[in-house]
MARBA-3410 file (N, C-alpha, C, O; in Angstrom, 1 decimal):
246
0.8,-1.3,-0.1,0.1,0.0,0.0,0.8,1.1,0.1,1.7,1.2,0.9 ~ 0.5,2.4,-1.0,1.4,3.5,-1.0,0.9,4.3,0.2,-0.2,4.4,0.6 ~ 2.1,4.8,0.8,1.7,6.0,1.9,1.1,7.2,1.7,1.4,7.8,0.7 ~ 0.3,7.6,2.5,-0.5,8.9,2.5,0.7,9.7,2.8,1.8,9.3,3.2 ~ 0.3,11.0,2.7,1.6,12.3,2.9,1.2,12.6,4.7,0.1,12.4,5.3
2.4,12.9,5.0,2.4,13.3,6.4,1.5,14.6,7.0,1.3,15.5,6.2 ~ 1.1,14.7,7.8,0.3,15.8,8.4,1.2,16.1,9.9,2.1,15.4,10.4 ~ 0.7,17.1,10.2,1.4,17.8,11.6,1.1,16.5,12.8,1.8,16.4,13.8 ~ 0.3,15.9,12.5,-0.3,14.7,13.6,0.9,13.8,13.5,0.9,13.0,14.5 ~ 1.8,13.7,12.5,2.7,12.6,12.5,4.0,12.9,12.8,4.5,14.0,12.4
4.8,12.0,13.5,6.3,11.9,13.5,6.8,10.9,12.7,6.2,9.9,12.3 ~ 8.3,11.2,12.3,8.8,10.1,11.5,10.2,9.8,12.1,10.9,10.5,12.8 ~ 10.5,8.5,11.7,11.5,7.9,12.0,12.2,7.0,10.7,11.6,6.2,10.0 ~ 13.7,7.5,10.6,14.2,7.2,9.3,15.4,6.3,9.6,16.2,6.5,10.5 ~ 15.6,5.1,8.5,16.6,4.5,8.7,17.6,5.0,7.8,17.3,6.0,7.1
18.9,4.6,7.7,19.8,5.4,7.1,20.5,4.6,5.9,20.3,5.1,4.7 ~ 21.1,3.6,6.0,21.6,2.8,4.6,20.6,2.2,4.2,19.8,1.7,5.0 ~ 20.4,2.1,2.8,19.3,1.9,2.0,18.0,2.4,1.9,17.1,2.1,1.2 ~ 18.1,3.5,3.0,16.7,4.3,3.0,17.0,5.5,2.5,16.5,5.8,1.4 ~ 17.9,6.5,3.1,18.2,7.5,2.7,19.7,7.7,1.9,20.1,8.8,1.4
20.5,6.5,2.0,21.6,6.6,1.3,21.5,4.9,0.7,21.0,3.9,1.4 ~ 22.1,4.8,-0.6,22.2,3.7,-1.6,23.4,2.8,-0.3,24.3,3.4,0.3 ~ 23.1,1.5,-0.3,24.0,0.7,0.4,25.2,0.3,-0.6,25.1,-0.1,-1.7 ~ 26.3,0.7,0.2,27.8,0.8,-0.9,28.7,-0.6,-0.4,28.4,-1.2,0.6 ~ 29.7,-0.9,-1.1,30.6,-2.1,-1.0,31.0,-2.1,0.4,31.1,-3.1,1.0
31.2,-0.9,0.8,32.0,-0.8,2.0,31.1,0.3,3.1,30.8,1.3,2.5 ~ 30.8,0.2,4.1,30.2,1.2,5.0,30.8,2.6,5.1,30.1,3.6,5.3 ~ 31.9,2.7,5.0,32.5,4.1,4.9,32.3,4.7,3.2,32.6,5.8,2.9 ~ 31.8,4.0,2.5,31.9,4.6,1.0,30.3,5.0,0.9,30.0,5.4,-0.2 ~ 29.4,4.9,1.8,27.9,5.3,1.7,27.7,6.9,1.9,28.3,7.6,2.7
27.0,7.3,1.0,26.8,8.7,0.9,25.2,8.8,1.2,24.4,8.0,1.0 ~ 24.8,10.3,1.8,23.3,10.7,1.6,23.6,11.9,0.5,24.6,12.7,0.6 ~ 22.7,11.8,-0.5,23.1,13.0,-1.5,22.2,14.3,-0.9,21.3,14.2,-0.1 ~ 22.9,15.3,-1.6,22.3,16.6,-1.1,20.9,16.9,-1.1,20.3,17.5,-0.2 ~ 20.4,16.3,-2.4,18.6,16.6,-2.4,18.3,15.8,-1.5,17.3,16.2,-1.0
18.6,14.6,-0.9,17.9,14.0,0.3,18.2,14.6,1.5,17.2,14.6,2.3 ~ 19.3,15.2,1.8,19.3,16.0,3.3,18.5,17.2,3.1,18.0,17.6,4.1 ~ 18.4,17.8,2.1,17.6,18.8,1.8,16.1,18.8,2.2,15.4,19.7,2.7 ~ 15.6,17.4,1.7,14.2,17.3,1.9,14.1,16.7,3.3,13.0,16.9,3.8 ~ 15.2,16.0,3.9,14.8,15.5,5.4,15.1,16.9,6.4,14.4,17.1,7.4
15.9,17.8,6.0,16.0,19.1,6.8,14.7,19.7,6.6,14.3,20.3,7.6 ~ 14.0,19.8,5.5,12.7,20.4,5.4,11.4,19.8,6.1,10.5,20.4,6.7 ~ 11.5,18.6,6.1,10.4,17.8,6.7,10.8,18.0,8.5,10.0,18.3,9.4 ~ 12.0,17.8,8.7,12.5,18.2,10.2,11.6,19.3,10.7,10.7,19.3,11.7 ~ 12.0,20.4,9.9,11.5,21.6,10.3,10.0,22.0,10.1,9.6,22.9,10.7
9.0,21.3,9.3,7.8,21.3,9.1,7.1,20.5,10.0,5.9,20.8,10.3 ~ 7.6,19.3,10.6,7.2,18.4,11.8,7.6,18.9,13.2,7.3,18.2,14.2 ~ 8.1,20.2,13.3,8.6,21.0,14.5,9.4,19.9,15.2,9.0,19.6,16.3 ~ 10.5,19.4,14.6,11.5,18.6,15.0,11.1,17.1,15.4,11.8,16.4,16.1 ~ 10.1,16.8,15.0,9.4,15.2,15.3,10.0,14.4,14.1,9.3,13.8,13.3
11.1,14.4,14.1,11.9,13.5,13.0,13.2,12.8,13.6,14.1,13.6,13.8 ~ 13.4,11.7,13.8,14.6,11.1,14.1,15.2,10.1,13.3,14.5,9.6,12.4 ~ 16.5,9.7,13.3,17.2,9.0,12.5,17.5,7.7,13.6,18.0,7.9,14.7 ~ 17.2,6.4,13.0,17.3,5.1,13.7,18.1,4.1,12.9,17.6,3.4,12.0 ~ 19.0,4.1,13.2,20.2,3.5,12.4,21.0,2.5,13.0,21.2,2.6,14.3
21.5,1.4,12.3,22.4,0.4,12.8,23.9,1.3,13.1,24.6,1.0,14.0 ~ 24.1,2.1,12.4,25.4,2.9,12.5,25.5,3.7,14.0,24.4,4.0,14.6 ~ 26.5,3.8,14.5,26.6,4.8,15.8,26.4,6.3,15.4,26.6,6.7,14.2 ~ 26.1,7.1,16.2,25.4,8.5,16.2,26.5,9.3,15.5,26.3,10.1,14.6 ~ 27.8,9.0,15.9,29.0,9.7,15.1,28.9,9.7,13.9,29.0,10.8,13.3
28.5,8.3,13.3,28.5,8.4,11.7,27.3,8.8,11.1,27.2,9.3,10.0 ~ 26.0,8.8,12.0,24.8,9.2,11.3,25.2,10.9,11.1,24.8,11.5,10.1 ~ 25.9,11.4,12.0,26.1,12.8,12.1,27.1,13.1,10.8,27.0,14.3,10.4 ~ 27.8,12.5,10.4,28.8,12.8,9.7,28.2,12.5,8.2,28.6,13.3,7.4 ~ 27.5,11.6,7.9,26.6,11.4,6.9,25.7,12.3,6.5,25.6,12.5,5.3
25.1,13.0,7.6,24.1,13.9,7.3,24.4,15.3,7.5,23.6,16.2,7.5 ~ 25.8,15.7,7.9,26.1,17.1,8.1,25.9,17.8,7.0,26.2,17.5,5.8 ~ 25.4,19.1,7.5,25.6,19.8,8.6,24.3,19.6,9.5,24.1,20.3,10.5 ~ 23.4,18.6,9.0,22.3,18.4,9.8,22.7,17.9,11.3,23.9,17.5,11.3 ~ 22.1,17.7,12.5,22.3,17.4,13.6,20.7,17.0,14.3,20.1,17.8,15.0
20.3,16.0,14.0,18.9,15.5,14.3,18.8,14.5,15.5,19.7,13.8,15.8 ~ 17.9,14.4,16.1,17.5,13.1,17.1,18.0,12.0,16.4,18.0,11.9,15.2 ~ 18.4,11.1,17.2,19.1,9.9,16.7,19.0,8.8,17.7,19.0,9.0,18.9 ~ 19.1,7.5,17.1,19.1,6.4,17.8,20.4,5.8,17.2,20.4,5.7,15.9 ~ 21.2,5.4,17.5,22.2,4.7,16.8,23.0,3.3,17.4,23.3,3.2,18.6
23.2,2.3,16.5,23.6,1.1,17.0,22.3,0.3,17.5,22.2,-0.4,18.4 ~ 21.5,0.6,16.5,19.9,-0.2,16.8,19.3,0.3,18.1,18.5,-0.4,18.7 ~ 19.7,1.3,18.4,19.1,2.1,19.5,20.2,1.7,20.9,19.8,2.0,22.1 ~ 21.2,1.3,20.8,22.1,1.1,22.0,22.8,2.6,22.3,23.4,2.8,23.3 ~ 22.5,3.3,21.5,22.9,5.0,21.5,21.8,5.8,21.4,21.1,5.4,20.4
21.3,6.7,22.0,20.2,7.5,21.7,20.5,9.1,21.9,21.1,9.5,22.9 ~ 20.1,9.8,21.3,20.3,11.1,21.2,18.9,12.0,21.1,18.4,12.0,20.0 ~ 18.2,12.8,22.2,17.1,13.5,22.0,17.5,14.7,22.8,18.1,14.6,23.8 ~ 17.1,15.9,22.3,17.3,17.1,22.9,18.6,17.4,23.3,18.9,18.2,24.2 ~ 19.7,16.7,22.5,21.2,17.3,22.8,21.9,16.3,23.7,23.1,16.2,23.7
21.2,15.5,24.5,21.7,14.7,25.5,21.9,13.3,25.0,20.9,12.7,24.6 ~ 23.2,12.7,24.9,23.1,11.1,24.5,23.3,10.4,25.6,24.0,10.6,26.6 ~ 22.4,9.2,25.4,22.5,8.3,26.4,22.9,6.9,25.7,22.5,6.7,24.5 ~ 23.6,5.9,26.3,24.0,4.7,26.1,23.9,3.6,26.8,24.0,3.8,28.0 ~ 23.8,2.3,26.5,23.8,1.1,26.9,25.1,0.9,27.5,26.0,1.7,27.3
25.3,-0.1,28.3,26.8,-0.2,28.8,27.1,-1.1,27.7,26.3,-1.6,26.9 ~ 28.7,-1.1,27.7,29.0,-2.0,26.5,29.2,-3.4,26.9,29.9,-3.7,27.9 ~ 28.5,-4.3,26.1,28.4,-5.8,26.3,29.8,-6.4,27.0,30.9,-6.1,26.7 ~ 29.5,-7.2,28.0,30.8,-8.1,28.3,31.2,-9.2,27.3,30.5,-10.0,26.8 ~ 32.7,-9.0,27.3,33.0,-10.2,26.3,33.3,-9.5,24.9,33.9,-10.1,24.0
32.8,-8.3,24.7,33.0,-7.8,23.4,34.5,-7.8,22.8,34.7,-8.2,21.6 ~ 35.5,-7.4,23.7,36.6,-7.5,23.1,37.2,-8.7,22.7,37.9,-8.7,21.7 ~ 36.7,-9.8,23.5,37.2,-11.3,23.2,36.5,-11.4,21.7,37.2,-11.6,20.8 ~ 35.1,-11.3,21.5,34.3,-11.4,20.6,35.1,-10.9,19.1,35.2,-11.5,18.0 ~ 35.6,-9.5,19.3,36.2,-9.0,18.3,37.6,-9.5,17.8,37.9,-9.4,16.6
38.4,-9.9,18.8,39.5,-10.7,18.3,39.1,-11.8,17.7,39.7,-12.0,16.7 ~ 38.2,-12.6,18.1,37.8,-13.9,17.3,37.3,-13.6,15.8,37.6,-14.4,14.9 ~ 36.6,-12.6,15.8,36.0,-12.1,14.5,37.0,-11.6,13.7,37.0,-11.9,12.5 ~ 37.9,-10.9,14.2,39.3,-10.4,13.3,40.0,-11.3,12.7,40.5,-11.2,11.5 ~ 40.2,-12.6,13.7,41.0,-13.8,13.1,40.2,-14.3,11.7,40.7,-14.5,10.6
39.2,-14.3,12.2,38.0,-15.1,11.0,38.3,-14.1,10.0,38.8,-14.6,9.0 ~ 38.0,-12.9,10.0,37.7,-11.9,8.7,39.4,-11.9,8.2,39.4,-11.7,7.0 ~ 40.7,-12.2,8.8,41.8,-12.2,8.3,42.1,-13.4,7.5,43.0,-13.4,6.7 ~ 41.3,-14.5,7.7,41.6,-15.8,7.0,40.8,-15.8,5.8,41.1,-16.6,4.8 ~ 39.7,-15.0,5.7,38.9,-14.9,4.3,38.8,-13.5,3.7,38.3,-12.6,4.3
39.4,-13.5,2.7,39.4,-12.4,1.8,38.0,-11.7,1.4,37.1,-12.5,1.0 ~ 37.8,-10.5,1.6,36.6,-9.9,1.2,35.6,-9.6,2.4,34.8,-8.6,2.5 ~ 35.7,-10.6,3.6,34.8,-10.3,4.7,35.5,-9.4,5.5,36.7,-9.4,5.7 ~ 34.6,-8.5,6.1,35.2,-7.2,6.4,34.6,-7.2,8.0,33.5,-7.7,8.2 ~ 35.2,-6.7,9.1,34.9,-6.7,10.3,34.8,-5.1,10.8,35.7,-4.3,10.7
33.6,-4.8,11.1,33.1,-3.4,11.6,33.1,-3.1,13.0,32.3,-3.7,13.7 ~ 33.7,-2.4,13.6,33.7,-2.4,14.9,32.9,-1.3,15.5,33.1,-0.2,14.9 ~ 32.0,-1.3,16.6,31.1,-0.1,16.9,31.7,-0.3,18.4,32.4,-1.3,18.8 ~ 31.2,0.7,19.1,31.3,0.8,20.6,30.5,-0.5,21.3,31.1,-1.2,22.1 ~ 29.0,-0.8,20.9,28.2,-1.7,21.4,28.1,-2.7,20.5,27.3,-3.5,21.0
28.4,-3.0,19.3,28.4,-4.3,18.5,29.7,-4.4,17.5,30.6,-3.6,17.3 ~ 29.3,-5.6,16.7,30.3,-5.9,15.8,29.7,-6.4,14.5,28.7,-7.2,14.5 ~ 30.2,-6.1,13.5,29.7,-6.5,12.1,30.6,-7.3,11.6,31.7,-7.3,12.0 ~ 30.2,-8.2,10.8,30.7,-8.9,9.6,30.0,-8.8,8.2,29.1,-9.6,7.9 ~ 30.5,-8.0,7.5,30.2,-7.8,6.1,30.7,-8.5,5.2,31.9,-8.6,5.1
29.9,-9.3,4.4,30.4,-10.1,3.5,29.8,-9.9,1.9,29.8,-10.9,1.2 ~ 29.4,-8.9,1.5,28.8,-8.1,0.2,29.8,-8.9,-0.7,29.3,-9.6,-1.6 ~ 31.1,-8.9,-0.7,32.0,-9.2,-1.6,32.1,-10.9,-1.6,32.7,-11.5,-2.5 ~ 31.5,-11.5,-0.4,31.7,-12.9,-0.8,30.5,-13.4,0.0,30.5,-13.9,1.1 ~ 29.3,-13.3,-0.9,28.0,-13.7,-0.6,28.2,-15.3,-0.1,27.7,-15.7,1.0
28.8,-16.1,-0.8,28.6,-17.6,-0.7,29.4,-18.0,0.6,29.4,-19.2,1.0 ~ 30.0,-16.9,1.3,30.2,-17.3,2.9,29.1,-17.0,3.8,29.5,-17.1,4.9 ~ 27.7,-16.7,3.7,26.9,-16.3,4.5,26.8,-17.5,5.6,26.7,-17.1,6.8 ~ 26.8,-18.8,5.3,26.5,-19.6,6.3,27.7,-19.9,7.1,27.5,-20.4,8.2 ~ 29.0,-19.7,6.7,30.2,-19.6,7.5,30.3,-18.4,8.3,30.8,-18.5,9.5
30.0,-17.2,7.9,30.0,-16.1,8.6,29.0,-16.2,9.8,29.3,-15.8,10.9 ~ 27.9,-16.9,9.4,27.0,-17.2,10.6,27.4,-17.7,11.7,27.2,-17.1,12.8 ~ 28.0,-18.9,11.6,28.6,-19.7,12.0,29.8,-19.2,13.2,29.9,-19.3,14.4 ~ 30.6,-18.8,12.4,31.6,-17.7,13.1,31.1,-16.8,14.3,31.5,-16.7,15.4 ~ 30.3,-16.2,13.7,29.6,-15.0,14.6,28.8,-15.9,16.0,28.8,-15.6,17.1
28.1,-17.2,15.4,27.8,-17.7,16.5,28.6,-18.2,17.7,28.4,-17.9,18.8 ~ 29.4,-19.0,17.2,30.7,-19.3,18.0,31.3,-18.4,18.7,31.6,-18.8,19.9 ~ 31.6,-17.3,18.3,32.5,-16.1,18.8,31.4,-15.6,20.0,31.9,-15.1,21.0 ~ 30.4,-15.6,19.9,29.3,-14.9,20.7,28.8,-15.8,22.0,28.6,-15.2,23.1 ~ 28.7,-17.2,21.8,28.0,-18.3,22.3,28.4,-18.1,24.0,27.5,-18.2,24.8
29.6,-17.7,24.4,30.1,-17.6,25.8,29.5,-16.7,26.6,29.6,-16.8,27.8 ~ 28.7,-15.6,26.0,28.4,-14.4,26.6,26.8,-14.4,26.6,26.0,-14.8,25.7 ~ 26.4,-13.8,27.8,25.3,-13.4,27.8,24.6,-12.0,27.4,25.3,-11.1,27.0 ~ 23.2,-11.8,27.5,22.8,-10.7,26.9,23.2,-10.0,25.3,22.9,-8.8,24.9 ~ 23.9,-10.7,24.7,23.9,-10.5,23.3,23.0,-11.3,22.3,22.5,-12.3,22.7
22.7,-10.8,21.2,22.0,-11.5,20.0,22.9,-11.2,18.7,23.8,-10.4,18.7 ~ 22.4,-12.0,17.7,22.9,-11.9,16.6,21.5,-11.3,15.8,20.3,-11.5,16.1 ~ 22.2,-10.4,14.7,21.2,-10.0,13.8,21.7,-10.2,12.3,22.9,-10.1,12.1 ~ 21.0,-10.5,11.5,21.2,-10.7,9.8,20.7,-9.5,9.1,19.5,-9.3,9.1 ~ 21.4,-8.7,8.5,21.1,-7.7,7.8,21.3,-8.1,6.2,21.4,-9.3,5.9
21.3,-7.0,5.1,21.7,-7.3,3.9,23.4,-7.5,3.8,24.2,-6.7,4.1 ~ 23.6,-8.8,3.5,25.2,-9.3,3.5,25.7,-8.8,4.7,26.7,-8.1,4.5 ~ 25.5,-9.0,5.9,25.9,-8.5,7.0,25.3,-9.3,8.3,24.1,-9.5,8.5 ~ 26.3,-9.8,9.0,25.9,-10.3,10.4,26.4,-9.4,11.5,27.5,-8.8,11.4 ~ 25.4,-9.4,12.7,26.1,-8.1,13.6,25.6,-8.9,14.8,24.5,-9.5,14.8
26.6,-8.8,15.9,26.4,-9.2,17.0,26.0,-7.7,18.1,26.4,-6.6,17.8 ~ 25.2,-7.9,19.2,24.7,-6.5,19.5,24.0,-6.7,21.1,23.9,-7.8,21.6 ~ 23.7,-6.0,21.6,23.1,-6.3,23.1,21.4,-6.7,22.7,20.8,-6.2,21.8 ~ 21.0,-7.5,23.5,19.6,-7.9,23.3,18.5,-6.7,23.4,17.5,-6.8,22.7 ~ 18.8,-5.7,24.3,18.2,-4.6,24.7,18.3,-3.5,23.6,17.7,-2.4,23.7
19.0,-3.8,22.6,19.3,-2.7,21.7,18.3,-3.0,20.6,18.6,-4.0,20.0 ~ 17.2,-2.5,20.1,16.3,-2.9,19.0,15.8,-1.6,18.6,15.7,-0.6,19.3 ~ 15.5,-1.6,17.2,14.7,-0.4,16.6,13.5,0.1,17.4,13.2,1.2,17.7 ~ 12.8,-1.1,17.6,11.4,-0.7,18.2,11.6,-0.1,19.6,10.8,0.6,20.1 ~ 12.6,-0.5,20.3,12.7,0.1,21.9,13.2,1.4,21.5,12.9,2.3,22.3
13.9,1.7,20.5,14.3,3.0,20.4,13.1,4.0,20.0,13.0,5.2,20.4 ~ 12.0,3.4,18.9,10.9,4.2,18.8,9.7,4.6,20.2,9.0,5.6,20.4 ~ 9.8,3.5,20.8,9.2,3.7,22.0,9.7,4.6,23.0,8.9,5.2,23.7 ~ 11.2,4.5,23.0,11.7,5.9,23.8,11.4,7.1,23.4,11.0,8.0,24.2 ~ 11.6,7.2,22.0,11.4,8.6,21.4,9.8,9.1,21.7,9.5,10.2,22.0
9.2,8.2,21.5,7.5,8.6,21.9,7.2,8.9,23.4,6.1,9.2,23.7 ~ 7.8,8.8,24.2,7.8,9.3,25.5,8.2,10.5,25.6,8.0,11.0,26.7 ~ 8.9,11.3,24.6,9.3,12.6,24.6,8.9,13.5,23.6,8.6,13.1,22.5 ~ 8.9,14.7,24.0,8.7,15.8,23.3,9.7,16.0,22.3,10.9,16.1,22.7 ~ 9.4,16.3,20.8,8.0,16.5,20.4,7.3,15.3,19.8,6.2,15.4,19.1
7.9,14.2,20.1,7.1,13.0,19.4,5.9,12.7,19.9,5.0,12.3,19.2 ~ 5.9,12.8,21.3,4.5,12.3,22.3,3.4,12.7,21.8,3.3,13.9,21.5 ~ 2.6,12.0,21.6,0.9,12.3,21.3,1.0,12.3,19.7,0.0,12.7,19.0 ~ 2.3,11.9,19.0,1.7,12.1,17.4,1.8,10.5,16.8,2.0,9.5,17.5 ~ 1.5,10.4,15.4,1.3,9.3,15.0,2.7,8.8,14.5,3.2,9.6,13.7
3.2,7.6,14.8,4.5,7.4,14.3,4.8,6.6,13.1,4.2,5.5,12.9 ~ 5.6,7.2,12.3,5.9,6.3,10.9,7.4,5.8,10.8,8.3,6.6,11.1 ~ 7.6,4.7,10.6,9.1,4.3,10.7,9.4,4.0,9.3,8.7,3.1,8.7 ~ 10.4,4.6,8.6,10.6,3.9,7.2,11.9,3.4,7.1,12.8,4.0,7.7 ~ 12.1,2.3,6.5,13.5,1.2,6.5,13.2,0.3,5.4,12.1,0.2,4.9
14.6,-0.3,5.1,14.4,-1.1,4.0,14.9,-2.4,4.5,14.9,-3.1,3.5 ~ 15.3,-3.0,5.5,15.8,-4.0,5.8,15.1,-4.7,6.8,14.3,-4.2,7.5 ~ 15.6,-6.3,7.1,14.9,-7.1,8.2,15.3,-6.3,9.5,14.5,-6.4,10.5 ~ 16.3,-5.7,9.6,16.6,-5.1,11.0,15.7,-3.9,11.1,16.0,-3.2,12.0 ~ 14.8,-3.6,10.3,13.9,-2.2,10.5,12.6,-2.9,11.1,11.8,-2.1,11.8
12.2,-4.1,10.9,11.3,-4.9,11.1,10.4,-4.4,12.7,9.2,-4.2,12.9 ~ 11.7,-4.5,13.5,11.2,-4.1,14.7,10.7,-2.6,14.7,9.7,-2.4,15.3 ~ 11.1,-2.0,14.3,10.9,-0.4,14.0,9.3,-0.4,13.4,8.4,0.2,13.8 ~ 9.4,-1.2,12.4,7.8,-1.0,11.8,6.7,-1.8,12.8,5.5,-1.4,12.8 ~ 7.2,-2.7,13.5,6.1,-3.3,14.4,5.8,-2.2,15.7,4.6,-2.2,16.1
6.8,-1.5,16.1,6.8,-0.7,16.9,5.7,0.4,16.7,4.7,0.6,17.5 ~ 5.9,1.2,15.4,5.3,2.2,15.1,3.6,1.8,15.0,2.7,2.5,15.5 ~ 3.5,0.8,14.3,1.8,0.1,14.4,1.5,-0.3,15.5,0.2,-0.4,15.6 ~ 2.2,-0.8,16.7,1.6,-1.1,17.9,1.1,0.2,18.3,-0.1,0.2,18.8 ~ 1.7,1.6,18.2,1.4,2.6,18.5,0.3,3.5,17.9,0.0,4.6,18.4
-0.1,2.8,16.7,-1.3,3.5,16.1,-0.7,4.0,14.7,-1.5,4.4,13.8 ~ 0.7,3.9,14.6,1.3,4.6,13.3,1.3,3.2,12.1,0.6,2.2,12.0 ~ 2.3,3.5,11.4,2.5,2.5,10.5,4.2,2.4,9.8,5.0,3.4,9.6 ~ 4.5,1.3,9.6,5.6,1.1,9.0,5.8,1.3,7.4,4.9,1.3,6.6 ~ 7.0,1.6,7.1,7.1,2.1,5.4,8.1,1.4,4.8,9.2,2.0,4.8
8.0,0.3,4.4,9.0,-0.7,3.8,9.6,0.1,2.5,8.7,0.5,1.7 ~ 10.9,0.3,2.2,11.3,0.6,0.8,12.1,-0.6,0.2,13.1,-1.1,0.5 ~ 11.5,-0.8,-0.7,12.1,-1.9,-1.7,11.2,-3.0,-1.6,10.1,-2.9,-1.1 ~ 11.8,-4.2,-2.0,10.9,-5.4,-2.3,11.0,-6.4,-0.8,11.3,-6.0,0.3 ~ 10.7,-7.3,-0.9,10.6,-8.3,0.4,9.7,-8.5,1.3,8.9,-7.6,1.5
9.6,-9.6,1.9,8.6,-9.7,2.9,8.6,-8.6,4.2,9.7,-8.2,4.7 ~ 7.4,-8.2,4.5,7.6,-7.3,5.6,6.3,-7.2,6.4,5.3,-7.7,6.0 ~ 6.4,-6.7,7.7,5.2,-6.3,8.6,4.7,-4.8,8.4,3.8,-4.2,9.0 ~ 5.7,-4.2,7.5,5.2,-2.6,7.4,3.7,-2.6,6.5,3.4,-3.4,5.6 ~ 3.1,-1.8,6.8,1.6,-1.5,6.1,1.8,-0.9,4.8,1.1,-1.1,3.8
3.1,-0.1,4.9,3.0,0.9,3.6,4.6,0.2,2.9,5.5,-0.4,3.4 ~ 4.5,0.6,1.5,5.4,0.4,0.7,5.8,1.5,-0.3,4.9,2.1,-1.0 ~ 7.2,1.9,-0.5,7.6,2.5,-1.4,8.6,1.9,-2.3,9.4,1.4,-1.5 ~ 9.0,1.6,-3.7,9.8,1.0,-4.5,11.2,1.3,-4.2,12.0,0.4,-4.2 ~ 11.8,2.7,-3.9,13.2,2.7,-4.0,13.5,4.0,-3.0,12.7,4.5,-2.3
14.5,4.4,-3.1,15.2,5.6,-2.4,14.8,6.9,-3.1,14.5,7.9,-2.5 ~ 14.7,6.8,-4.3,14.0,7.7,-5.0,12.6,8.2,-4.7,12.3,9.3,-4.5 ~ 11.8,7.1,-4.6,10.5,7.2,-4.3,10.2,7.7,-2.9,9.3,8.4,-2.7 ~ 11.3,7.3,-2.0,11.2,7.9,-0.6,11.6,9.3,-0.6,10.9,10.0,0.1 ~ 12.6,9.9,-1.5,12.7,11.2,-1.4,11.6,11.8,-2.0,11.0,12.6,-1.2
11.0,11.7,-3.2,9.9,12.5,-3.4,8.7,12.4,-2.5,8.0,13.4,-2.4 ~ 8.4,11.4,-1.8,7.5,11.3,-0.9,7.6,12.4,0.5,6.6,13.1,0.9 ~ 8.7,12.4,0.8,9.5,13.5,1.7,9.1,15.0,1.2,8.6,15.9,1.8 ~ 9.6,15.0,-0.2,9.4,16.4,-0.5,8.0,16.8,-0.8,7.7,18.0,-0.6 ~ 7.0,15.9,-1.2,5.7,16.0,-1.1,5.1,16.3,0.2,4.4,17.3,0.4
5.3,15.4,1.0,5.0,15.8,2.6,5.1,16.9,3.1,4.2,17.6,3.5 ~ 6.6,17.4,3.0,7.2,18.8,3.4,6.3,20.0,2.7,6.0,21.0,3.2 ~ 6.1,19.6,1.2,5.3,20.8,0.4,4.0,21.0,1.1,3.8,22.1,1.6 ~ 3.1,20.0,1.2,2.0,20.0,2.0,1.8,20.6,3.3,0.8,21.2,3.7 ~ 3.0,20.3,4.1,2.8,20.8,5.4,3.2,22.4,5.4,2.6,23.2,6.0
4.1,22.7,4.8,4.6,24.3,4.5,3.4,24.9,4.0,2.9,25.8,4.7 ~ 2.6,24.5,2.6,1.7,25.2,2.3,0.3,25.4,3.3,-0.5,26.4,3.4 ~ 0.3,24.2,4.1,-0.7,24.4,5.1,-0.3,25.4,6.3,-1.2,26.0,7.0 ~ 0.7,25.4,6.5,1.7,26.6,7.6,1.4,27.8,7.0,1.1,28.8,7.7 ~ 1.5,27.8,5.8,1.5,29.3,5.0,-0.1,29.9,5.2,-0.4,31.1,5.4
-0.9,29.0,5.1,-2.4,29.4,5.1,-2.9,30.1,6.1,-4.1,30.4,6.1
END
């Protein structure tokens, strides 16, 4: 189902990679185009600040990709969260250093596999070696098995170990208790299986999930690609700005 345009009653949560930026061969190569930043900035203003980025990336990377924008954000699937200028974070999981060393040894043995290190999580990217998916999953399982409070999550050509408490759904619920999000209808836009928790949370709270691209999803709404999302953001901002001018 195609999404209706946003109104002042809504708030918006946006994933980053695959939603605002094309997925790149390596995480550091991803870029948010200027036109997309412009529409996000317009909508952030038109919604009176009720727009947040909810990403698997750390907040520092979110800020770098969206600069000069400085938006409410949840990073590492909610392990970090910034609202109103204050950043809160979950404790760093026990054993993450040991897991990192084990996964680095694995990546060193398999050309094309990249280990991405975050403060609260670790990712093995295998976009260059898709045939290694089952081996990557097994390596991640074995490295994380001795430690409690962690969970594995599969994304698009990536496997991640992160705190169980860090979910995009939990991030949505936390934002919805705060101004200017409280009392609004949440919409969560994302492209990956890692966004399903966000879709479900938005819909539990009376809003909607917005799936970007193909694939099975719990989201009520869908758009074909990033370009379609940019047009929808622009049209929503147009409508809100015109309503404000009247």
